[in-house]
N, C-alpha and C positions, 0 to 999 in steps of 0.2 A: 201814756200815751209819751207823757216828757221821756221815759227810758227810753223805748222805742225809737224817738228820734233823737236820742245819744245827747240830750239837754242835762243829763245828771252826772256829779261825780261821785266815783264810791266814796265812803266815806266810813270811818272806825273811831268809835269813842267809847273810852268805859264804861259810861252810860247804858251800852246797849246790852247790858249782862242783866240790867234789873228790867228790860222791858218784854214782856209775853211774848212766845214764839211765835202766836198769830198775827203780831203786828207785822211781821218782816215778810216782804214778796218771795216767791218762790226763784231762785236761782242767781239773786244778786244782791247787793247791798246797797243800792243806790238811794233808797229813800226807805222810810221807816214809819209807820202810821205811830201818831201821837195821840190818838183820842179815836174811841170808836163810836157811832150812833145804832141800837138797834131798834128793828121791827118788834113794836110789843102792842099786846092789847090795852087799850088805853080807854076808859070809863068813866062815868060821872057815879059817884058813890049814892047819891041820892036815889037813882034810877035804876042801877044792877049791883048786886053782891055779889062779892067776890065769890062766895061757894058756889055760886050759879055759872060762873066763869066756866068757858071749855077748858079742859085740862091736856086736849090733844086737838092736832088739827082736824082727826074725825068726828070730834065732837062739835066742831062748826057746822057741820050737816045734819045735827039735830032738827028736827020740822021747828022748834020753838025759837031756835035763831034767824027763820025765815023773816025777809025783810027789818031786819034789825040790826045787822052789819053794815058798816061804812068801811069803805076801803079809798085811799088816795090816790087820783086818776092819773099818777105817773110813777107809783111803785110796780114797775116792770121788772127790775132787777131782784125785787122779793118773791116775785110770781117763778121768776128762773130760776133761783135759788132752791125754791121748797120744790119746784118741780124736779129739777136734778136731784137733790136729796133724796126723793121718793124712788127716782126710776122714772125715765123721761114716759113712757108709756102710762104708767100707774099714775103718775103727777098728772099731767095732762087729762086724765078723765077725772081725777080728783078736782081739777079747777073748773073742767063743765059742769060739775055737779053743784060747786061752791056758787058760780054763775048762775046757778039755775034758783038757788038761793033767796036771788032778787037782791043782790046788797046795792044800797048806796053808793054812787061816786060823787067824792066832793075835791075840790083842786085845792092843793098848800096845806100842808103838815102845821106850821103853824096857826093857819086860819081853822082849822078842821078842828085842832087839837083846842083852840078856843071855842070851840062849838060844843065840843063834849064838856067844857068848863060852864057854859050858860045852860046845858042840857039838853039844846037843839038836838045833839047826837049823841046820845048814850051809850053807844059802844063801836069805838074807834079799832078795828082790825090792825092797821098798820101805821098805829101813831109811832112816833120817835121817843123813845123813852126819854131824851131831856127836854123837850117840849113840854111832857105832861110832867115833869118832875118838876121844871120854873114854875108852873101853875098852882102846883099843889104847894110849893114855898111860898107862894104867893096867899092862899089861904082858899083856893078854888077846891071845890068838893071833887076831887078828881085823883086816880089812882091808877099804877099801871101794871101787869103784869107779862111776864114773856110766854110765850108756850115754848116749848124744848124740841129740840136743840131753836134757841133763837138767830134770827139771821142777823147781821149787821154790817155795816159800810165802815171804812177807815179815812179818815182823814190825814194825810200823812206829809212830814219834812224831811227835806233832801237838801243837798248843797250844789248849785248852778255850774255846770262845768265852766262857764262863763263868767260867773259871779267877779265884779271887779276885787271884791274884796273878801278873797276865800276863806280867810283864816276869820273872818270877823262872822262870815255867815256859820263855819263851822261851831264858833262859840255860842250863836244863837241858837242854832240846833239842838247843841249839847243841852243848853238852858232849857229848852220847851221839853226835852227828855227826862231831865234831872228831877228828882222830888219836887222840889219847889217849882218847877215849871208845871210838873203833873197836877201840885194841888192848887196853881191856878186854875188850870182848865176845870176838876172837880169843883172848885167853888160857881164855875158858870153852868153848873148840872150837867156838862160833859163825863163821858166815861175814857179816864186816863186808861193808858195802856201797859203804866209801869207796875210791877210787883208792890213798889214798896209806899203805894196810895189806896187804901181800901176803896174800894167800889164795886158796884154790881158785878164785875168780871169773877168774881170769886163767889156769885149766889146762884149762878145757873148755867145750865149748860149752853153753849152757843158754837156758832160757825161763822168764819169771816166771808162775806161775798167776795170772790175774785174780780178785780177791778178789768181784767181781761175779759171778760164775759159781756160786758157793753160792746168792747172793740171789736170781738170776736163773733159776737152772736146777736149783737143789738136789733137788728132790722127782722132776726126771727121771732125774737121774743116781742118787741114790739109788735110785730102783727097780730102774734096771738091774745097779748092783753087786750089789745083795742079791739078782736073780735069777741073776746069772751066778756069785755065790759063796759065798752065806749061805744058798742055798736057801728065798729068799722071806722070810727074816726080817728086820726090821727092822735097820738100821744103827745101831750104838751111837754114842754120843759119841765120839770120840779123845781122845789125848792128845798 
């Protein structure tokens, strides 16, 4: 939206050569992702064994997962991305079958991840990897695993066209994207976009969700998600 409103400035810096291609938007260089958050399977290790986890999206439709799946109630873009990856007709049919598995809908990614740690939610299909990783680092009996490809969302940095101190803004942007800045993000259990920092990015296949999907087709996917998982109720803003 900021790009479309022409509120950002093109910027170029040597640190961009260390950033993975998926961090760049299509057609311009007015912002770049500094970190990703991935939708992954989060689970309580006392209640779900790693070897029984689904290996594919289709595996989620096995009868043994009926009533055991939890989905966060605002994950519209996840649904849209998976549907588009499968092909829209096939993807919508898939999600109708998944909805028939009677997944539990919870609200709040952090809150639901905490419920995984407590055991109230054994299996969280649309957890954010960083939330589970944070709880794991504190000793909680939780772990995460991606279905592949995993779908992620980007958080980005850029330079405002109207920045009162544009050179300082560029220096800050360079720092965030530098190895030092990316290590700081990693220390907070974020997934950095720099190739210079070891991260989950080289551990599994992934796709980054195009933010234009929300701007251009948001109403369409909100309606589908609502009808499938919320009984027609409006989708609330997510965390």
